[in-house]
py3Dmol code that shows the C-alpha trace and the ligand (Angstrom):
import py3Dmol

protein = """\
ATOM      1  CA  UNK A   1     104.586 136.412  45.474  1.00  0.00           C
ATOM      2  CA  UNK A   2     105.981 139.885  44.941  1.00  0.00           C
ATOM      3  CA  UNK A   3     103.756 142.847  44.051  1.00  0.00           C
ATOM      4  CA  UNK A   4     103.778 146.593  44.761  1.00  0.00           C
ATOM      5  CA  UNK A   5     101.706 145.779  47.851  1.00  0.00           C
ATOM      6  CA  UNK A   6     104.001 143.113  49.315  1.00  0.00           C
ATOM      7  CA  UNK A   7     106.895 145.558  48.827  1.00  0.00           C
ATOM      8  CA  UNK A   8     104.999 148.514  50.312  1.00  0.00           C
ATOM      9  CA  UNK A   9     103.917 146.579  53.400  1.00  0.00           C
ATOM     10  CA  UNK A  10     106.884 144.256  53.870  1.00  0.00           C
ATOM     11  CA  UNK A  11     104.711 141.125  53.718  1.00  0.00           C
ATOM     12  CA  UNK A  12     105.084 137.839  51.831  1.00  0.00           C
ATOM     13  CA  UNK A  13     101.686 137.559  50.131  1.00  0.00           C
ATOM     14  CA  UNK A  14      99.465 140.345  48.741  1.00  0.00           C
ATOM     15  CA  UNK A  15      96.525 139.423  50.970  1.00  0.00           C
ATOM     16  CA  UNK A  16      95.036 141.785  53.554  1.00  0.00           C
ATOM     17  CA  UNK A  17      92.503 140.545  56.082  1.00  0.00           C
ATOM     18  CA  UNK A  18      89.485 142.856  56.239  1.00  0.00           C
ATOM     19  CA  UNK A  19      89.109 145.049  59.317  1.00  0.00           C
ATOM     20  CA  UNK A  20      85.794 143.486  60.271  1.00  0.00           C
ATOM     21  CA  UNK A  21      84.049 145.237  63.162  1.00  0.00           C
ATOM     22  CA  UNK A  22      83.754 143.060  66.312  1.00  0.00           C
ATOM     23  CA  UNK A  23      85.497 140.220  64.414  1.00  0.00           C
ATOM     24  CA  UNK A  24      89.023 141.316  63.539  1.00  0.00           C
ATOM     25  CA  UNK A  25      90.829 140.976  66.869  1.00  0.00           C
ATOM     26  CA  UNK A  26      94.384 140.065  67.928  1.00  0.00           C
ATOM     27  CA  UNK A  27      93.793 136.329  67.481  1.00  0.00           C
ATOM     28  CA  UNK A  28      92.809 136.658  63.815  1.00  0.00           C
ATOM     29  CA  UNK A  29      95.146 139.528  62.902  1.00  0.00           C
ATOM     30  CA  UNK A  30      98.147 137.849  64.530  1.00  0.00           C
ATOM     31  CA  UNK A  31      97.458 134.578  62.694  1.00  0.00           C
ATOM     32  CA  UNK A  32      97.058 136.265  59.293  1.00  0.00           C
ATOM     33  CA  UNK A  33     100.262 138.265  59.748  1.00  0.00           C
ATOM     34  CA  UNK A  34     102.148 135.155  60.882  1.00  0.00           C
ATOM     35  CA  UNK A  35     100.884 133.429  57.714  1.00  0.00           C
ATOM     36  CA  UNK A  36     102.515 136.124  55.576  1.00  0.00           C
ATOM     37  CA  UNK A  37      99.470 138.293  54.849  1.00  0.00           C
ATOM     38  CA  UNK A  38      98.542 141.540  56.562  1.00  0.00           C
ATOM     39  CA  UNK A  39      96.456 140.983  59.679  1.00  0.00           C
ATOM     40  CA  UNK A  40      94.274 143.925  60.634  1.00  0.00           C
ATOM     41  CA  UNK A  41      92.668 144.784  63.976  1.00  0.00           C
ATOM     42  CA  UNK A  42      89.278 146.485  63.685  1.00  0.00           C
ATOM     43  CA  UNK A  43      88.834 149.475  65.977  1.00  0.00           C
ATOM     44  CA  UNK A  44      85.121 149.500  64.990  1.00  0.00           C
ATOM     45  CA  UNK A  45      83.111 151.384  67.636  1.00  0.00           C
ATOM     46  CA  UNK A  46      85.366 150.272  70.472  1.00  0.00           C
ATOM     47  CA  UNK A  47      86.927 152.725  72.948  1.00  0.00           C
ATOM     48  CA  UNK A  48      90.679 153.343  73.048  1.00  0.00           C
ATOM     49  CA  UNK A  49      91.523 151.008  75.934  1.00  0.00           C
ATOM     50  CA  UNK A  50      89.899 148.022  74.199  1.00  0.00           C
ATOM     51  CA  UNK A  51      91.712 148.694  70.907  1.00  0.00           C
ATOM     52  CA  UNK A  52      94.981 149.308  72.766  1.00  0.00           C
ATOM     53  CA  UNK A  53      94.640 145.898  74.451  1.00  0.00           C
ATOM     54  CA  UNK A  54      94.172 144.193  71.078  1.00  0.00           C
ATOM     55  CA  UNK A  55      97.195 146.026  69.641  1.00  0.00           C
ATOM     56  CA  UNK A  56      99.379 144.914  72.578  1.00  0.00           C
ATOM     57  CA  UNK A  57      98.123 141.322  72.263  1.00  0.00           C
ATOM     58  CA  UNK A  58      98.869 141.315  68.530  1.00  0.00           C
ATOM     59  CA  UNK A  59     102.389 142.562  69.204  1.00  0.00           C
ATOM     60  CA  UNK A  60     102.856 139.532  71.447  1.00  0.00           C
ATOM     61  CA  UNK A  61     101.466 137.136  68.835  1.00  0.00           C
ATOM     62  CA  UNK A  62     103.509 138.307  65.860  1.00  0.00           C
ATOM     63  CA  UNK A  63     106.680 140.154  65.016  1.00  0.00           C
ATOM     64  CA  UNK A  64     105.437 140.679  61.458  1.00  0.00           C
ATOM     65  CA  UNK A  65     103.650 143.797  60.179  1.00  0.00           C
ATOM     66  CA  UNK A  66      99.978 144.225  61.035  1.00  0.00           C
ATOM     67  CA  UNK A  67      97.501 147.060  60.658  1.00  0.00           C
ATOM     68  CA  UNK A  68      94.638 148.793  62.443  1.00  0.00           C
ATOM     69  CA  UNK A  69      91.374 149.644  60.698  1.00  0.00           C
ATOM     70  CA  UNK A  70      89.641 152.815  61.819  1.00  0.00           C
ATOM     71  CA  UNK A  71      85.897 152.950  61.205  1.00  0.00           C
ATOM     72  CA  UNK A  72      85.420 156.669  60.693  1.00  0.00           C
ATOM     73  CA  UNK A  73      81.804 156.705  61.924  1.00  0.00           C
ATOM     74  CA  UNK A  74      83.041 155.596  65.348  1.00  0.00           C
ATOM     75  CA  UNK A  75      82.534 158.109  68.167  1.00  0.00           C
ATOM     76  CA  UNK A  76      86.102 157.234  69.211  1.00  0.00           C
ATOM     77  CA  UNK A  77      87.739 157.778  65.803  1.00  0.00           C
ATOM     78  CA  UNK A  78      89.690 160.868  66.992  1.00  0.00           C
ATOM     79  CA  UNK A  79      91.107 158.955  69.966  1.00  0.00           C
ATOM     80  CA  UNK A  80      92.011 155.896  67.883  1.00  0.00           C
ATOM     81  CA  UNK A  81      93.703 158.199  65.369  1.00  0.00           C
ATOM     82  CA  UNK A  82      96.056 159.280  68.175  1.00  0.00           C
ATOM     83  CA  UNK A  83      96.417 155.772  69.574  1.00  0.00           C
ATOM     84  CA  UNK A  84      97.843 154.351  66.325  1.00  0.00           C
ATOM     85  CA  UNK A  85     100.597 156.978  66.456  1.00  0.00           C
ATOM     86  CA  UNK A  86     101.346 156.343  70.131  1.00  0.00           C
ATOM     87  CA  UNK A  87     101.477 152.574  69.557  1.00  0.00           C
ATOM     88  CA  UNK A  88     103.772 152.955  66.526  1.00  0.00           C
ATOM     89  CA  UNK A  89     101.356 151.157  64.188  1.00  0.00           C
ATOM     90  CA  UNK A  90     102.860 150.767  60.723  1.00  0.00           C
ATOM     91  CA  UNK A  91      99.702 150.420  58.614  1.00  0.00           C
ATOM     92  CA  UNK A  92      96.307 152.074  59.032  1.00  0.00           C
ATOM     93  CA  UNK A  93      93.282 151.316  56.887  1.00  0.00           C
ATOM     94  CA  UNK A  94      90.095 153.358  57.123  1.00  0.00           C
ATOM     95  CA  UNK A  95      86.474 152.734  56.233  1.00  0.00           C
ATOM     96  CA  UNK A  96      83.063 154.377  56.134  1.00  0.00           C
ATOM     97  CA  UNK A  97      84.297 157.903  55.383  1.00  0.00           C
ATOM     98  CA  UNK A  98      87.144 160.199  54.447  1.00  0.00           C
ATOM     99  CA  UNK A  99      90.216 160.171  56.708  1.00  0.00           C
ATOM    100  CA  UNK A 100      91.457 163.561  55.371  1.00  0.00           C
ATOM    101  CA  UNK A 101      91.701 165.345  58.722  1.00  0.00           C
ATOM    102  CA  UNK A 102      94.039 162.685  60.166  1.00  0.00           C
ATOM    103  CA  UNK A 103      96.287 162.146  57.156  1.00  0.00           C
ATOM    104  CA  UNK A 104      98.972 164.757  57.809  1.00  0.00           C
ATOM    105  CA  UNK A 105      99.693 163.590  61.336  1.00  0.00           C
ATOM    106  CA  UNK A 106      99.696 159.915  60.366  1.00  0.00           C
ATOM    107  CA  UNK A 107     102.051 160.472  57.465  1.00  0.00           C
ATOM    108  CA  UNK A 108     104.370 162.550  59.669  1.00  0.00           C
ATOM    109  CA  UNK A 109     104.426 159.602  62.082  1.00  0.00           C
ATOM    110  CA  UNK A 110     105.560 157.337  59.233  1.00  0.00           C
ATOM    111  CA  UNK A 111     102.283 155.404  58.999  1.00  0.00           C
ATOM    112  CA  UNK A 112     101.343 153.771  55.693  1.00  0.00           C
ATOM    113  CA  UNK A 113      97.729 154.877  55.207  1.00  0.00           C
ATOM    114  CA  UNK A 114      95.407 152.798  53.025  1.00  0.00           C
ATOM    115  CA  UNK A 115      91.801 154.048  52.974  1.00  0.00           C
ATOM    116  CA  UNK A 116      88.854 152.155  51.526  1.00  0.00           C
ATOM    117  CA  UNK A 117      87.275 153.879  48.530  1.00  0.00           C
ATOM    118  CA  UNK A 118      83.971 152.795  46.981  1.00  0.00           C
ATOM    119  CA  UNK A 119      84.399 155.105  43.940  1.00  0.00           C
ATOM    120  CA  UNK A 120      87.009 156.876  41.784  1.00  0.00           C
ATOM    121  CA  UNK A 121      86.189 160.237  43.355  1.00  0.00           C
ATOM    122  CA  UNK A 122      86.987 158.998  46.854  1.00  0.00           C
ATOM    123  CA  UNK A 123      90.111 157.201  45.549  1.00  0.00           C
ATOM    124  CA  UNK A 124      91.383 160.455  43.986  1.00  0.00           C
ATOM    125  CA  UNK A 125      90.647 162.376  47.181  1.00  0.00           C
ATOM    126  CA  UNK A 126      92.595 159.984  49.399  1.00  0.00           C
ATOM    127  CA  UNK A 127      95.483 159.927  46.928  1.00  0.00           C
ATOM    128  CA  UNK A 128      95.607 163.726  47.063  1.00  0.00           C
ATOM    129  CA  UNK A 129      95.713 163.665  50.860  1.00  0.00           C
ATOM    130  CA  UNK A 130      98.731 161.334  50.842  1.00  0.00           C
ATOM    131  CA  UNK A 131      97.464 157.750  50.942  1.00  0.00           C
ATOM    132  CA  UNK A 132     100.138 155.154  50.062  1.00  0.00           C
ATOM    133  CA  UNK A 133      97.603 152.833  48.412  1.00  0.00           C
ATOM    134  CA  UNK A 134      93.850 152.485  48.208  1.00  0.00           C
ATOM    135  CA  UNK A 135      91.455 149.611  48.850  1.00  0.00           C
ATOM    136  CA  UNK A 136      88.790 149.711  46.133  1.00  0.00           C
ATOM    137  CA  UNK A 137      85.851 147.830  47.634  1.00  0.00           C
ATOM    138  CA  UNK A 138      82.932 146.679  45.527  1.00  0.00           C
ATOM    139  CA  UNK A 139      79.366 146.169  46.691  1.00  0.00           C
ATOM    140  CA  UNK A 140      79.763 142.381  46.804  1.00  0.00           C
ATOM    141  CA  UNK A 141      81.571 142.939  50.101  1.00  0.00           C
ATOM    142  CA  UNK A 142      80.025 142.319  53.475  1.00  0.00           C
ATOM    143  CA  UNK A 143      79.280 145.173  55.856  1.00  0.00           C
ATOM    144  CA  UNK A 144      78.976 148.828  54.859  1.00  0.00           C
ATOM    145  CA  UNK A 145      79.219 149.122  51.070  1.00  0.00           C
ATOM    146  CA  UNK A 146      79.190 151.576  48.184  1.00  0.00           C
ATOM    147  CA  UNK A 147      77.211 151.339  44.944  1.00  0.00           C
ATOM    148  CA  UNK A 148      79.640 149.936  42.391  1.00  0.00           C
ATOM    149  CA  UNK A 149      80.614 146.327  41.995  1.00  0.00           C
ATOM    150  CA  UNK A 150      84.194 145.068  42.050  1.00  0.00           C
ATOM    151  CA  UNK A 151      84.388 144.141  38.352  1.00  0.00           C
ATOM    152  CA  UNK A 152      83.533 147.691  37.253  1.00  0.00           C
ATOM    153  CA  UNK A 153      85.169 149.529  40.153  1.00  0.00           C
ATOM    154  CA  UNK A 154      88.714 148.116  40.153  1.00  0.00           C
ATOM    155  CA  UNK A 155      89.844 149.007  36.605  1.00  0.00           C
ATOM    156  CA  UNK A 156      88.290 152.464  36.866  1.00  0.00           C
ATOM    157  CA  UNK A 157      90.063 153.164  40.164  1.00  0.00           C
ATOM    158  CA  UNK A 158      93.311 151.814  38.659  1.00  0.00           C
ATOM    159  CA  UNK A 159      92.943 154.368  35.864  1.00  0.00           C
ATOM    160  CA  UNK A 160      91.988 157.171  38.237  1.00  0.00           C
ATOM    161  CA  UNK A 161      94.993 156.967  40.612  1.00  0.00           C
ATOM    162  CA  UNK A 162      98.724 156.233  40.406  1.00  0.00           C
ATOM    163  CA  UNK A 163      99.043 154.643  43.863  1.00  0.00           C
ATOM    164  CA  UNK A 164      98.688 150.831  44.156  1.00  0.00           C
ATOM    165  CA  UNK A 165      95.144 149.484  44.278  1.00  0.00           C
ATOM    166  CA  UNK A 166      93.976 146.650  46.544  1.00  0.00           C
ATOM    167  CA  UNK A 167      90.770 144.963  45.385  1.00  0.00           C
ATOM    168  CA  UNK A 168      88.048 143.986  47.841  1.00  0.00           C
ATOM    169  CA  UNK A 169      84.486 142.707  47.634  1.00  0.00           C
ATOM    170  CA  UNK A 170      83.494 139.246  46.446  1.00  0.00           C
ATOM    171  CA  UNK A 171      86.961 137.698  46.532  1.00  0.00           C
ATOM    172  CA  UNK A 172      87.236 134.399  48.393  1.00  0.00           C
ATOM    173  CA  UNK A 173      89.590 132.194  46.371  1.00  0.00           C
ATOM    174  CA  UNK A 174      92.593 132.235  44.040  1.00  0.00           C
ATOM    175  CA  UNK A 175      90.456 132.771  40.958  1.00  0.00           C
ATOM    176  CA  UNK A 176      89.179 135.995  42.472  1.00  0.00           C
ATOM    177  CA  UNK A 177      92.718 137.087  43.341  1.00  0.00           C
ATOM    178  CA  UNK A 178      93.961 136.337  39.811  1.00  0.00           C
ATOM    179  CA  UNK A 179      90.980 138.244  38.387  1.00  0.00           C
ATOM    180  CA  UNK A 180      91.758 141.219  40.640  1.00  0.00           C
ATOM    181  CA  UNK A 181      95.319 141.249  39.286  1.00  0.00           C
ATOM    182  CA  UNK A 182      93.955 141.167  35.735  1.00  0.00           C
ATOM    183  CA  UNK A 183      91.811 144.205  36.538  1.00  0.00           C
ATOM    184  CA  UNK A 184      94.949 146.080  37.611  1.00  0.00           C
ATOM    185  CA  UNK A 185      95.044 145.534  41.374  1.00  0.00           C
ATOM    186  CA  UNK A 186      98.295 144.556  43.070  1.00  0.00           C
ATOM    187  CA  UNK A 187      96.727 143.082  46.180  1.00  0.00           C
ATOM    188  CA  UNK A 188      93.423 141.937  47.642  1.00  0.00           C
ATOM    189  CA  UNK A 189      91.546 142.342  50.889  1.00  0.00           C
ATOM    190  CA  UNK A 190      89.327 139.487  52.041  1.00  0.00           C
ATOM    191  CA  UNK A 191      86.887 139.384  54.928  1.00  0.00           C
ATOM    192  CA  UNK A 192      84.322 136.615  54.515  1.00  0.00           C
ATOM    193  CA  UNK A 193      86.917 133.887  53.891  1.00  0.00           C
ATOM    194  CA  UNK A 194      88.652 134.727  57.168  1.00  0.00           C
ATOM    195  CA  UNK A 195      85.386 134.561  59.163  1.00  0.00           C
ATOM    196  CA  UNK A 196      85.805 130.783  59.265  1.00  0.00           C
ATOM    197  CA  UNK A 197      89.534 130.785  60.020  1.00  0.00           C
ATOM    198  CA  UNK A 198      90.264 128.617  63.070  1.00  0.00           C
ATOM    199  CA  UNK A 199      91.816 131.648  64.777  1.00  0.00           C
ATOM    200  CA  UNK A 200      88.673 133.726  64.187  1.00  0.00           C
ATOM    201  CA  UNK A 201      86.865 133.888  67.528  1.00  0.00           C
ATOM    202  CA  UNK A 202      83.299 134.686  66.389  1.00  0.00           C
ATOM    203  CA  UNK A 203      80.356 132.628  67.699  1.00  0.00           C
ATOM    204  CA  UNK A 204      80.032 129.057  66.362  1.00  0.00           C
ATOM    205  CA  UNK A 205      76.620 129.894  64.856  1.00  0.00           C
ATOM    206  CA  UNK A 206      78.139 132.710  62.747  1.00  0.00           C
ATOM    207  CA  UNK A 207      80.723 130.306  61.301  1.00  0.00           C
ATOM    208  CA  UNK A 208      78.101 127.625  60.643  1.00  0.00           C
ATOM    209  CA  UNK A 209      75.886 130.123  58.852  1.00  0.00           C
ATOM    210  CA  UNK A 210      78.764 131.189  56.588  1.00  0.00           C
ATOM    211  CA  UNK A 211      79.718 127.572  55.876  1.00  0.00           C
ATOM    212  CA  UNK A 212      76.099 126.723  54.990  1.00  0.00           C
ATOM    213  CA  UNK A 213      75.409 129.859  52.931  1.00  0.00           C
ATOM    214  CA  UNK A 214      75.118 129.976  49.156  1.00  0.00           C
ATOM    215  CA  UNK A 215      75.354 132.663  46.468  1.00  0.00           C
ATOM    216  CA  UNK A 216      71.956 134.317  47.014  1.00  0.00           C
ATOM    217  CA  UNK A 217      71.998 134.246  50.801  1.00  0.00           C
ATOM    218  CA  UNK A 218      73.030 137.860  51.439  1.00  0.00           C
ATOM    219  CA  UNK A 219      71.005 141.054  51.142  1.00  0.00           C
ATOM    220  CA  UNK A 220      71.507 144.763  51.795  1.00  0.00           C
ATOM    221  CA  UNK A 221      69.648 146.894  54.291  1.00  0.00           C
ATOM    222  CA  UNK A 222      70.164 150.431  55.561  1.00  0.00           C
ATOM    223  CA  UNK A 223      70.000 152.401  52.290  1.00  0.00           C
ATOM    224  CA  UNK A 224      67.489 154.759  53.897  1.00  0.00           C
ATOM    225  CA  UNK A 225      69.992 155.432  56.680  1.00  0.00           C
ATOM    226  CA  UNK A 226      72.669 156.392  54.158  1.00  0.00           C
ATOM    227  CA  UNK A 227      74.838 153.396  55.000  1.00  0.00           C
ATOM    228  CA  UNK A 228      73.823 150.239  53.192  1.00  0.00           C
ATOM    229  CA  UNK A 229      75.055 147.078  54.864  1.00  0.00           C
ATOM    230  CA  UNK A 230      75.358 143.610  53.316  1.00  0.00           C
ATOM    231  CA  UNK A 231      74.630 140.676  55.612  1.00  0.00           C
ATOM    232  CA  UNK A 232      73.216 137.153  55.531  1.00  0.00           C
ATOM    233  CA  UNK A 233      69.446 136.928  55.074  1.00  0.00           C
ATOM    234  CA  UNK A 234      68.050 136.220  58.545  1.00  0.00           C
ATOM    235  CA  UNK A 235      64.856 137.037  60.425  1.00  0.00           C
ATOM    236  CA  UNK A 236      66.660 140.216  61.565  1.00  0.00           C
ATOM    237  CA  UNK A 237      67.607 141.503  58.095  1.00  0.00           C
ATOM    238  CA  UNK A 238      64.126 140.716  56.731  1.00  0.00           C
ATOM    239  CA  UNK A 239      62.495 142.544  59.652  1.00  0.00           C
ATOM    240  CA  UNK A 240      64.880 145.470  59.121  1.00  0.00           C
ATOM    241  CA  UNK A 241      63.951 145.624  55.443  1.00  0.00           C
ATOM    242  CA  UNK A 242      60.264 145.582  56.305  1.00  0.00           C
ATOM    243  CA  UNK A 243      60.729 148.482  58.719  1.00  0.00           C
ATOM    244  CA  UNK A 244      62.838 150.336  56.187  1.00  0.00           C
ATOM    245  CA  UNK A 245      60.107 150.043  53.559  1.00  0.00           C
ATOM    246  CA  UNK A 246      57.509 151.250  56.049  1.00  0.00           C
ATOM    247  CA  UNK A 247      57.420 155.039  55.654  1.00  0.00           C
ATOM    248  CA  UNK A 248      55.822 155.364  59.104  1.00  0.00           C
ATOM    249  CA  UNK A 249      59.168 154.307  60.635  1.00  0.00           C
ATOM    250  CA  UNK A 250      61.513 157.176  61.385  1.00  0.00           C
ATOM    251  CA  UNK A 251      65.269 157.151  60.785  1.00  0.00           C
ATOM    252  CA  UNK A 252      65.746 157.179  64.573  1.00  0.00           C
ATOM    253  CA  UNK A 253      63.561 154.093  64.959  1.00  0.00           C
ATOM    254  CA  UNK A 254      65.510 152.298  62.259  1.00  0.00           C
ATOM    255  CA  UNK A 255      68.860 153.239  63.832  1.00  0.00           C
ATOM    256  CA  UNK A 256      67.623 151.948  67.185  1.00  0.00           C
ATOM    257  CA  UNK A 257      66.416 148.708  65.588  1.00  0.00           C
ATOM    258  CA  UNK A 258      69.853 148.068  64.059  1.00  0.00           C
ATOM    259  CA  UNK A 259      71.965 149.176  67.018  1.00  0.00           C
ATOM    260  CA  UNK A 260      74.157 146.419  68.413  1.00  0.00           C
ATOM    261  CA  UNK A 261      72.964 143.844  65.863  1.00  0.00           C
ATOM    262  CA  UNK A 262      76.446 142.962  64.593  1.00  0.00           C
ATOM    263  CA  UNK A 263      77.670 142.490  68.146  1.00  0.00           C
ATOM    264  CA  UNK A 264      74.758 140.164  68.846  1.00  0.00           C
ATOM    265  CA  UNK A 265      75.736 138.021  65.852  1.00  0.00           C
ATOM    266  CA  UNK A 266      79.444 137.910  66.682  1.00  0.00           C
ATOM    267  CA  UNK A 267      79.290 137.444  70.453  1.00  0.00           C
ATOM    268  CA  UNK A 268      76.120 135.434  70.988  1.00  0.00           C
ATOM    269  CA  UNK A 269      75.250 134.055  67.544  1.00  0.00           C
ATOM    270  CA  UNK A 270      71.770 135.500  68.043  1.00  0.00           C
ATOM    271  CA  UNK A 271      69.835 134.442  64.933  1.00  0.00           C
ATOM    272  CA  UNK A 272      66.798 136.580  65.716  1.00  0.00           C
ATOM    273  CA  UNK A 273      68.439 139.893  66.494  1.00  0.00           C
ATOM    274  CA  UNK A 274      71.944 139.473  65.082  1.00  0.00           C
ATOM    275  CA  UNK A 275      73.259 140.992  61.860  1.00  0.00           C
ATOM    276  CA  UNK A 276      75.622 138.440  60.285  1.00  0.00           C
ATOM    277  CA  UNK A 277      77.615 140.628  57.898  1.00  0.00           C
ATOM    278  CA  UNK A 278      79.020 138.665  54.947  1.00  0.00           C
ATOM    279  CA  UNK A 279      80.017 139.158  51.329  1.00  0.00           C
ATOM    280  CA  UNK A 280      78.357 137.651  48.247  1.00  0.00           C
ATOM    281  CA  UNK A 281      81.251 135.203  47.947  1.00  0.00           C
ATOM    282  CA  UNK A 282      79.973 133.393  51.093  1.00  0.00           C
ATOM    283  CA  UNK A 283      78.965 130.426  48.916  1.00  0.00           C
ATOM    284  CA  UNK A 284      82.650 129.854  48.129  1.00  0.00           C
ATOM    285  CA  UNK A 285      83.541 129.539  51.805  1.00  0.00           C
ATOM    286  CA  UNK A 286      82.940 125.905  52.669  1.00  0.00           C
ATOM    287  CA  UNK A 287      85.619 124.775  55.081  1.00  0.00           C
ATOM    288  CA  UNK A 288      87.361 125.808  58.240  1.00  0.00           C
ATOM    289  CA  UNK A 289      91.115 126.176  57.999  1.00  0.00           C
ATOM    290  CA  UNK A 290      93.861 127.958  59.859  1.00  0.00           C
ATOM    291  CA  UNK A 291      94.813 131.375  58.478  1.00  0.00           C
ATOM    292  CA  UNK A 292      98.051 129.782  57.307  1.00  0.00           C
ATOM    293  CA  UNK A 293      96.196 127.052  55.380  1.00  0.00           C
ATOM    294  CA  UNK A 294      93.867 129.637  53.841  1.00  0.00           C
ATOM    295  CA  UNK A 295      96.706 131.826  52.584  1.00  0.00           C
ATOM    296  CA  UNK A 296      98.745 128.875  51.279  1.00  0.00           C
ATOM    297  CA  UNK A 297      95.733 127.508  49.401  1.00  0.00           C
ATOM    298  CA  UNK A 298      94.915 130.947  48.013  1.00  0.00           C
ATOM    299  CA  UNK A 299      98.430 131.412  46.672  1.00  0.00           C
ATOM    300  CA  UNK A 300      98.504 127.979  44.994  1.00  0.00           C
ATOM    301  CA  UNK A 301      95.131 128.668  43.358  1.00  0.00           C
ATOM    302  CA  UNK A 302      96.179 132.165  42.277  1.00  0.00           C
ATOM    303  CA  UNK A 303      99.308 130.827  40.598  1.00  0.00           C
ATOM    304  CA  UNK A 304      97.271 128.106  38.844  1.00  0.00           C
ATOM    305  CA  UNK A 305      94.711 130.638  37.625  1.00  0.00           C
ATOM    306  CA  UNK A 306      97.341 133.094  36.408  1.00  0.00           C
ATOM    307  CA  UNK A 307      99.365 130.424  34.590  1.00  0.00           C
ATOM    308  CA  UNK A 308      96.175 128.761  33.295  1.00  0.00           C
ATOM    309  CA  UNK A 309      95.056 132.093  31.854  1.00  0.00           C
ATOM    310  CA  UNK A 310      97.762 131.932  29.205  1.00  0.00           C
ATOM    311  CA  UNK A 311      95.861 129.097  27.497  1.00  0.00           C
ATOM    312  CA  UNK A 312      93.685 131.783  25.909  1.00  0.00           C
ATOM    313  CA  UNK A 313      96.674 133.353  24.189  1.00  0.00           C
ATOM    314  CA  UNK A 314      97.578 132.000  20.741  1.00  0.00           C
TER     315      UNK A 314
END
"""
ligand_1 = """\
33
TUI
O 83.613 150.292 56.268
C 83.414 149.284 55.616
N 82.653 148.265 56.066
C 81.998 148.244 57.282
S 82.096 149.445 58.482
C 81.046 148.589 59.445
S 80.520 149.168 61.002
C 79.062 149.889 60.536
N 77.976 149.277 60.907
C 76.775 149.785 60.578
C 76.683 150.956 59.849
C 77.791 151.578 59.423
C 79.023 151.044 59.763
C 80.683 147.430 58.840
N 81.238 147.271 57.645
N 83.969 149.127 54.399
C 84.747 150.144 53.820
C 83.907 151.146 53.146
N 84.173 152.419 53.144
N 82.794 150.909 52.448
C 82.366 152.107 51.966
C 83.250 153.058 52.423
C 83.299 154.479 52.191
C 82.145 155.207 51.963
C 82.234 156.584 51.746
C 84.537 155.118 52.188
C 84.627 156.473 51.975
C 83.483 157.190 51.748
O 83.669 158.521 51.556
C 82.642 159.343 51.108
C 81.903 159.971 52.202
O 80.875 160.554 51.880
O 82.314 159.874 53.366
"""
view = py3Dmol.view(width=600, height=400)
view.addModel(protein, "pdb")
view.setStyle({"model": 0}, {"cartoon": {"style": "trace"}})
view.addModel(ligand_1, "xyz")
view.setStyle({"model": 1}, {"stick": {}})
view.zoomTo()
view.show()
């Protein structure tokens, strides 16, 4: 499948794997890249040496292109920004903020920069600072999200910028990919579907919860902190919501309550204190497959949906 995105990134299929914090490591990224998509390592809140290790491991696992996602709220973002240049990383995606101050140096180093934008304004800003493409992520996505949903966001971002648009948020199968193309995107980014990839090393409980989840099983918390996060409904997210609605709780108390919760879900499958981030499409994710099987199935379904769509045309 050839699109502006496969050409830009030198990959076979227009599928990027989300840069999921604590989840997207060398094992997953290497497998997705080997399957013809773009595997992405998440720098998350990790220090440079940890991210560097994952980069080196990924280089051993695949000779195909892969990317690094920089979470801009990370205390180590400045260091990771330098690391991607030193390690000759070809593709950088960013999330949770504006990467403006790093753009010049990255572009000079020949890096293809693809920031996440939750709105047209942010998409225009990153285009102006030299982004090669933009990931327009709707609020159906798991993790830290913006306000708009994918269906409304994608066509508006496509109209707002001239760089290629990658759709994210709520996409888990070929119908979603075909729909994203219809809205004007030339690629997709998927996170939740890859949580249950065989090469994804998250705790067994996290995978089982995704496999068992249905449409209404996610919720958002953290609006009061200025960074809403979508995750599976669990005792933790319900307790967080209760604290958030309690005006006696300070921002600091809330931050402390949430600290480390994603790690607890990923590493120890802790159902009481873990935050199991997931998108609204979790109900579509019902089986474990290798990254290769996932991407092959997605591409067959996408082709079927795109060809099938012509039945509406007289
Ligand atoms: O970044 C994500 N998803 C994430 S990051 C993350 S780690 C985290 N955990 C707890 C709290 C905060 C972060 C878990 N999931 N997706 C991409 C994304 N970027 N979503 C929204 C944005 C975004 C928001 C504002 C991008 C740019 C932006 O710019 C405007 C501004 O004011 O900075």
